[in-house]
C-alpha positions, -999 to +999 in steps of 0.1 A: +228-256-230+221-290-216+216-320-239+181-325-226+170-289-232+186-290-267+166-321-276+134-305-262+139-274-284+147-295-315+115-316-309+094-285-304+107-269-336+100-301-356+064-302-343+058-266-352+073-270-386+051-301-392+020-281-382+013-304-353+014-274-329+003-238-332+026-212-317+010-194-287+006-156-293+030-135-273+003-124-249-005-161-240+032-170-236+038-143-211+003-137-196+011-100-193+021-101-157+016-067-140+041-055-114+028-031-088+046-011-061+020-003-035+018+012+000+019-014+027-015-003+041-031-017+009-019-053+013-051-070+026-075-053+001-051-054-029-043-091-024-080-099-025-086-077-055-056-092-074-068-127-068-102-118-083-085-100-112-064-130-121-095-153-119-113-130-142-086-122-168-059-148-163-034-119-158-011-124-127-002-094-106+029-092-085+030-066-057+059-052-037+046-037-005+065-011+015+063+025+027+055+049-001+088+066+005+109+035+001+090+025-031+094+059-046+131+058-040+134+023-055+115+035-086+139+065-088+168+041-087+155+021-116+135-007-100+112-023-127+075-018-121+044-009-141+022+009-115+028+029-083+001+034-057+011+058-029-005+064+005-001+102+000+002+128-027+037+139-018+055+108-030+035+106-062+044+143-067+080+134-061+081+109-090+061+132-112+087+159-106+113+135-120+092+125-150+089+089-137+051+085-140+027+090-169+009+120-156-022+115-178-028+082-161-026+096-125-058+096-104-068+096-068-084+063-061-088+058-023-092+076+010-086+065+046-089+075+082-063+079+110-069+060+142-053+053+176-050+016+184-041-004+215-037-042+221-071-058+218-070-073+253-065-040+271-082-015+249-103+014+264-119+043+245-098+074+242-114+109+237-091+124+210-094+162+215-070+191+218-046+187+247-056+151+255-031+133+277-015+108+253+018+109+272+000+099+304-018+070+286+016+057+273+027+054+310+064+053+300+057+030+269+063+039+233+039+053+207+041+032+175+040+052+143+054+052+108+086+073+105+074+108+108+100+121+083+090+098+054+062+073+059+029+089+050+010+074+081+037+089+103+035+123+086-002+124+090+001+113+126+026+139+135+004+166+118-026+155+138-007+155+171+007+190+163-028+203+155-040+188+188-011+205+207+004+174+221+033+165+197+060+179+220+047+158+249+052+125+230+079+133+204+106+115+224+084+085+230+077+077+193+088+043+180+092+051+143+086+021+120+096+016+084+059+014+073+025+015+089+021-023+090+053-025+111+039+000+135+007-020+137+027-051+146+044-034+175+010-028+191-003-062+182+027-079+199+023-057+230+056-040+224+039-006+223+007+003+243-006+026+216-001+032+179-013+056+152-022+037+120-048+038+093-083+026+100-079-001+073-048-015+091-067-019+123-094-038+105-068-062+091-052-071+125-072-090+151-047-083+178-055-046+181-086-025+187-094+011+176-097+033+207-102+066+190-104+082+156-085+114+147-108+142+135-102+147+098-095+184+102-064+176+123-044+163+093-042+166+055-067+144+036-054+108+034-054+102-004-040+073-024-030+082-059-021+056-086-003+060-119+015+040-146+052+044-145+069+062-174+092+032-182+065+006-183+060-011-217+034-035-203+002-034-224-017-051-196-009-024-170-036+001-181-063-026-180-053-035-145-053+001-134-088+005-149-099-025-129-088-010-097-109+021-104-139+001-115-170-010-095-157-045-097-129-037-074-148-014-050-160-042-026-124-053-019-115-018-007-147-009+011-146-041+031-113-030+046-126+005+054-112+025+025-132+053+009-134+048-028-129+081-047-147+086-079 
């Protein structure tokens, strides 16, 4: 320990002993910071909600954004967090199966839509229907999607293309990204002429435009479940989760196009 730090601690101890200072309660010393692992598609809305929550309560919230699959694997490997918010039911089920969430705190909080996007400066409406010529629209370019094997947006996208009967025509043209925001960036930068993302991601990126919306019956419902993690000992985590499900947080999600599930 440095001499300066030792003198500081000795002075602090003396002031406390003399009654010149009152020790801060534990909650004030550590403000109860909440750590959240959340699907990348939540970033814009959740950042805004967290800023409002800190202003209201003084509790800071730290969020790690990535694909739900990557976050679930990190939690399984022991990464410390208080709350997990997935972009699909499968990865929350995965953690539940390993007893890594508190099942009594689990709830479905948000819904979303799946859309086809193109760079904003060359976007034209696309009629998304069975058998539509997506391969022809790509004109030799790539279709940006989340990885269809693990990323929820990619899995939903593949399911929709299969239901529409065109998956085989574009399968070898897919540029699989590590998360939906990465897929969105490929389109925004003009590296892919089309991409399949969530409606809320398209709203968050000025460089793309929605050219078509996939009918909801072409893919499983897009549902975002949230839950406290089994290893969390943070007393502030439940209050934060309650906030996300409250009317106070609703405007932050609806502004980005999410459907709030009650």
